[in-house]
C-alpha positions as CSV (number, residue, x, y, z in Angstrom):
1,M,-1.3,30.9,-21.9
2,E,-1.0,28.2,-19.3
3,K,-0.8,24.8,-20.7
4,R,-3.4,22.2,-19.8
5,S,-2.2,19.5,-17.3
6,I,-1.8,16.0,-18.6
7,I,-1.1,12.7,-16.8
8,H,0.1,9.8,-18.8
9,M,-1.1,6.6,-17.0
10,L,1.2,3.6,-17.8
11,D,-0.1,0.2,-17.0
12,P,1.3,-3.3,-17.8
13,M,-2.2,-4.8,-17.4
14,P,-4.8,-5.0,-20.1
15,N,-6.6,-2.0,-18.8
16,N,-6.0,1.0,-16.5
17,S,-7.8,1.1,-13.2
18,P,-11.0,3.2,-13.3
19,F,-10.3,4.1,-9.7
20,D,-7.0,5.7,-10.6
21,V,-8.5,7.5,-13.6
22,N,-11.2,9.1,-11.3
23,M,-8.6,10.0,-8.7
24,A,-6.4,11.7,-11.2
25,L,-9.2,13.8,-12.6
26,D,-10.5,14.8,-9.2
27,A,-6.9,15.8,-8.2
28,G,-6.9,18.4,-10.9
29,F,-5.4,16.9,-14.0
30,D,-7.2,18.2,-17.1
31,V,-6.3,15.4,-19.5
32,L,-5.8,11.7,-18.7
33,V,-4.2,9.5,-21.3
34,P,-4.2,5.7,-20.4
35,Y,-1.7,3.3,-21.8
36,S,-2.4,-0.5,-21.4
37,N,-0.1,-3.5,-21.8
38,V,3.0,-1.4,-21.4
39,K,6.2,-3.4,-21.2
40,L,9.2,-2.2,-19.2
41,D,11.3,-1.8,-22.3
42,R,8.7,0.8,-23.7
43,V,8.8,3.0,-20.6
44,Y,12.0,4.9,-21.5
45,G,10.7,6.0,-24.9
46,L,7.2,6.9,-23.7
47,T,8.8,9.0,-20.9
48,Q,11.0,10.9,-23.4
49,D,8.0,11.4,-25.8
50,A,6.2,13.0,-22.9
51,I,9.0,15.3,-21.7
52,F,10.3,16.6,-25.0
53,S,6.9,17.6,-26.5
54,R,6.7,20.5,-24.0
55,S,9.0,23.4,-22.9
56,P,10.4,23.2,-19.4
57,S,7.6,25.4,-18.1
58,G,5.0,23.1,-19.8
59,V,6.7,20.1,-18.3
60,R,5.6,21.2,-14.9
61,R,2.0,20.5,-16.1
62,T,2.8,16.9,-17.1
63,G,2.8,13.8,-14.9
64,I,3.2,10.1,-15.2
65,F,1.3,7.5,-13.2
66,I,2.4,3.9,-12.9
67,G,-0.2,1.2,-12.2
68,G,-0.4,-2.6,-12.6
69,R,-0.3,-5.3,-10.0
70,D,3.3,-6.2,-9.7
71,L,5.1,-4.0,-7.1
72,G,8.6,-4.9,-8.3
73,L,7.7,-4.1,-11.9
74,A,6.1,-0.8,-10.8
75,M,9.3,0.2,-9.0
76,D,11.4,-0.8,-12.1
77,M,9.1,1.3,-14.3
78,L,9.5,4.3,-11.9
79,D,13.3,3.9,-12.0
80,T,13.2,3.7,-15.8
81,C,11.1,6.9,-15.9
82,K,13.7,8.7,-13.8
83,Q,16.6,7.5,-15.9
84,A,14.8,8.8,-19.0
85,M,14.6,12.4,-17.7
86,V,16.8,15.0,-19.3
87,P,16.8,18.1,-17.0
88,P,15.3,20.6,-17.3
89,F,12.9,18.3,-19.2
90,E,11.7,16.4,-16.2
91,V,8.3,15.5,-14.9
92,S,6.8,14.0,-11.7
93,V,6.1,10.3,-11.5
94,L,3.8,8.4,-9.0
95,A,3.8,4.6,-8.7
96,D,0.8,3.0,-7.0
97,P,0.2,-0.4,-8.5
98,S,-3.3,-1.7,-7.6
99,G,-3.5,1.2,-5.2
100,A,-1.3,-1.1,-3.0
101,F,1.2,1.6,-2.0
102,T,-1.4,4.1,-0.8
103,T,-3.7,1.4,0.8
104,A,-0.8,-0.2,2.6
105,A,0.6,3.1,3.8
106,A,-2.8,4.1,5.1
107,L,-3.3,0.7,6.9
108,V,0.1,0.8,8.6
109,A,-0.2,4.5,9.5
110,C,-3.7,3.9,11.1
111,V,-2.5,0.9,13.0
112,E,0.6,2.8,14.2
113,K,-1.5,5.7,15.4
114,E,-3.7,3.4,17.5
115,L,-0.7,1.5,18.7
116,K,0.8,4.7,20.1
117,A,-2.5,6.1,21.4
118,K,-3.8,2.9,23.1
119,H,-0.6,1.1,24.1
120,G,2.2,3.7,24.1
121,K,4.2,1.4,21.7
122,E,6.1,1.9,18.5
123,L,6.1,-0.4,15.5
124,K,9.7,-1.3,16.3
125,D,8.5,-2.7,19.6
126,C,6.2,-5.2,17.9
127,N,5.8,-8.5,16.2
128,A,3.5,-8.1,13.1
129,I,1.9,-10.7,10.9
130,V,0.3,-10.0,7.5
131,F,-2.5,-12.3,6.3
132,G,-2.9,-12.2,2.6
133,G,0.8,-11.2,2.8
134,T,1.8,-12.4,-0.7
135,G,-0.7,-10.2,-2.6
136,P,0.1,-6.6,-3.7
137,V,-1.3,-4.8,-0.6
138,G,0.1,-7.5,1.7
139,V,3.6,-7.2,0.3
140,A,3.5,-3.4,0.5
141,T,2.1,-3.5,4.0
142,G,4.9,-5.9,5.1
143,V,7.6,-3.9,3.5
144,I,6.4,-0.6,5.1
145,A,6.0,-2.2,8.5
146,S,9.4,-3.9,8.4
147,L,11.2,-0.7,7.3
148,A,9.4,1.0,10.2
149,G,11.0,-1.5,12.6
150,A,8.3,-4.2,13.1
151,D,9.4,-7.8,13.1
152,T,7.1,-8.7,10.2
153,A,6.0,-12.0,8.6
154,L,4.1,-12.4,5.3
155,I,1.6,-15.2,5.5
156,D,0.4,-17.1,2.4
157,H,-2.7,-19.4,2.8
158,L,-1.4,-22.1,0.5
159,S,2.4,-22.2,0.2
160,I,5.3,-21.5,2.5
161,D,7.6,-21.5,-0.5
162,T,5.6,-18.6,-2.1
163,A,5.9,-16.6,1.2
164,L,9.6,-17.3,1.6
165,D,10.4,-16.5,-2.1
166,I,8.5,-13.2,-1.9
167,S,10.0,-12.2,1.4
168,K,13.5,-12.9,0.0
169,E,12.8,-10.9,-3.1
170,Y,11.6,-7.8,-1.3
171,N,14.2,-8.0,1.4
172,R,16.8,-7.8,-1.4
173,R,15.0,-4.9,-3.1
174,F,14.4,-2.7,-0.2
175,G,16.7,-3.8,2.6
176,C,13.9,-4.9,4.9
177,N,13.7,-8.0,7.0
178,L,10.6,-9.9,6.1
179,R,9.9,-13.5,7.1
180,G,7.6,-15.8,5.2
181,T,5.2,-18.5,6.6
182,C,2.0,-20.3,5.7
183,A,-1.4,-20.6,7.4
184,S,-3.4,-23.2,5.6
185,S,-5.6,-24.2,8.6
186,E,-7.4,-22.6,11.6
187,A,-4.7,-24.2,13.8
188,D,-2.0,-22.5,11.8
189,K,-3.7,-19.2,12.2
190,A,-4.2,-19.6,15.9
191,R,-0.5,-20.5,16.4
192,L,0.5,-17.3,14.5
193,V,-2.0,-15.0,16.2
194,A,-1.0,-16.2,19.7
195,N,2.3,-14.4,19.5
196,A,1.4,-11.4,17.4
197,D,1.3,-7.8,18.7
198,I,-0.1,-6.5,15.4
199,I,-2.3,-8.2,12.8
200,F,-2.7,-6.8,9.3
201,C,-5.4,-8.5,7.2
202,T,-5.0,-7.8,3.5
203,A,-6.6,-10.9,2.0
204,K,-9.1,-10.9,-0.9
205,A,-12.4,-9.1,-0.4
206,G,-15.3,-11.1,0.9
207,I,-13.2,-13.7,2.7
208,Q,-13.2,-14.0,6.5
209,V,-9.7,-14.8,7.5
210,L,-9.9,-14.7,11.3
211,S,-12.9,-16.0,13.2
212,A,-13.7,-15.2,16.8
213,D,-12.4,-18.7,17.8
214,V,-9.0,-17.9,16.3
215,L,-8.9,-14.4,17.9
216,N,-9.5,-16.1,21.3
217,E,-6.0,-17.5,21.0
218,A,-4.4,-14.0,20.8
219,K,-2.4,-13.3,24.0
220,R,-0.3,-10.3,23.1
221,L,-2.5,-8.6,20.4
222,K,-2.6,-4.8,20.6
223,V,-4.0,-3.7,17.2
224,A,-5.6,-5.5,14.3
225,G,-6.3,-3.8,10.9
226,D,-8.5,-5.1,8.1
227,V,-8.8,-3.7,4.6
228,N,-11.7,-5.9,3.4
229,A,-14.9,-3.8,3.0
230,V,-16.9,-6.6,1.4
231,P,-18.9,-9.0,3.7
232,P,-17.9,-11.1,5.4
233,L,-15.2,-8.9,6.6
234,G,-11.6,-10.2,7.1
235,I,-11.5,-10.1,10.9
236,E,-14.7,-11.1,12.8
237,G,-15.8,-8.3,15.2
238,I,-14.1,-5.4,13.5
239,K,-16.6,-2.9,12.0
240,L,-16.0,-1.0,8.8
241,K,-15.6,2.4,10.5
242,D,-13.7,1.2,13.6
243,M,-10.7,3.3,14.5
244,G,-9.4,2.0,17.8
245,A,-12.6,0.3,18.9
246,P,-12.2,-2.6,21.4
247,L,-11.7,-6.0,19.7
248,V,-14.3,-7.9,21.6
249,H,-13.4,-11.4,20.4
250,A,-9.7,-11.1,21.5
251,V,-10.8,-12.0,25.1
252,N,-7.3,-13.1,26.2
253,A,-5.7,-9.8,24.9
254,P,-7.3,-7.0,27.0
255,G,-7.0,-3.7,25.4
256,A,-6.7,-5.0,21.8
257,V,-8.4,-2.6,19.3
258,G,-9.4,-2.8,15.7
259,V,-9.1,-0.6,12.6
260,G,-11.8,-1.2,10.0
261,A,-11.7,-1.0,6.2
262,L,-13.5,2.3,5.8
263,A,-11.3,4.0,8.3
264,V,-8.3,2.9,6.3
265,G,-10.1,3.7,3.1
266,D,-10.7,7.3,4.1
267,I,-7.0,7.9,4.7
268,K,-6.1,6.0,1.5
269,Y,-8.4,8.2,-0.6
270,Q,-7.0,11.4,1.0
271,L,-3.5,10.1,0.6
272,Q,-3.8,9.3,-3.2
273,H,-5.5,12.6,-3.7
274,E,-2.7,14.6,-2.0
275,L,0.1,12.7,-3.8
276,L,-1.5,13.3,-7.2
277,K,-2.2,17.0,-6.4
278,S,1.4,17.5,-5.2
279,M,2.5,16.6,-8.8
280,L,0.7,19.7,-10.0
281,E,2.0,22.0,-7.2
282,T,5.7,21.1,-7.0
283,D,8.4,23.4,-8.3
284,K,10.7,20.4,-8.8
285,P,9.9,16.9,-10.1
286,L,8.8,14.3,-7.6
287,Y,9.3,10.5,-7.8
288,L,6.8,9.1,-5.4
289,D,6.5,5.5,-4.1
290,F,5.3,3.7,-1.0
291,R,7.9,5.5,1.2
292,D,6.4,8.9,0.3
293,A,2.9,7.5,0.7
294,F,3.7,6.3,4.2
295,N,5.2,9.7,5.2
296,K,2.2,11.5,3.9
297,A,-0.2,9.1,5.6
298,R,1.5,9.8,8.9
299,E,1.1,13.6,8.3
300,L,-2.6,13.1,7.5
301,L,-3.2,11.3,10.8
């Protein structure tokens, strides 16, 4: 008799994300077990409880999902899960804190696709800036873009020290080359936009970050992507379903195009579904993070 599939959902926050619970169920897991307020020092024991309660054949029907909001902590939890495995008692693990890994992977992959299609350029040819760059999706976007070769800056709206500290931390973690800066005024934004080939907007929902006036200052802009689906949208002039539509307010950057939040969201949804489903279909354990998410997003596109 085939064992029912179980996913153990570890989250350091007070509650697990309903979005992730729904996604895991729709991907085919039969039983979902949420764990909240999980500290790093508990992950090793929880993992071994999960693997030793089933035979090696049953282990293939078991998965672990890591949520939360802290990207570094999620990666530490993923590493701890891996260290706790005792082959052949070994299960697949997916880290996607705040959905940041899958959202960022979808955003960068969509922008990359339009960059190639409309401008014949690669990420490594471009200067990229990330507004909302010190939040979970912004950091993940910056790391992915930097590792793909883009000269990338994380932008905080209040503190350059915050941007510099986060850039330094993730450069150390992943060997990327992020820069940090601050844009606390419209003049700051205009200065940064003027020299950007790519704009990623990952700020909080319902906040317009870039107005038409600021976009008028863009001289080199090729693609701008926004993940904010709540009005007002993050970048004025980009529509929710845009996928390479002309960016009308970038009047001094002919050929600039936009990628909207629902276009990104469609790929993010497919991406998370495919990664979760792969945990049930693999013959060997998978340890999935933002790198796997970006590779899969490129495949989907």
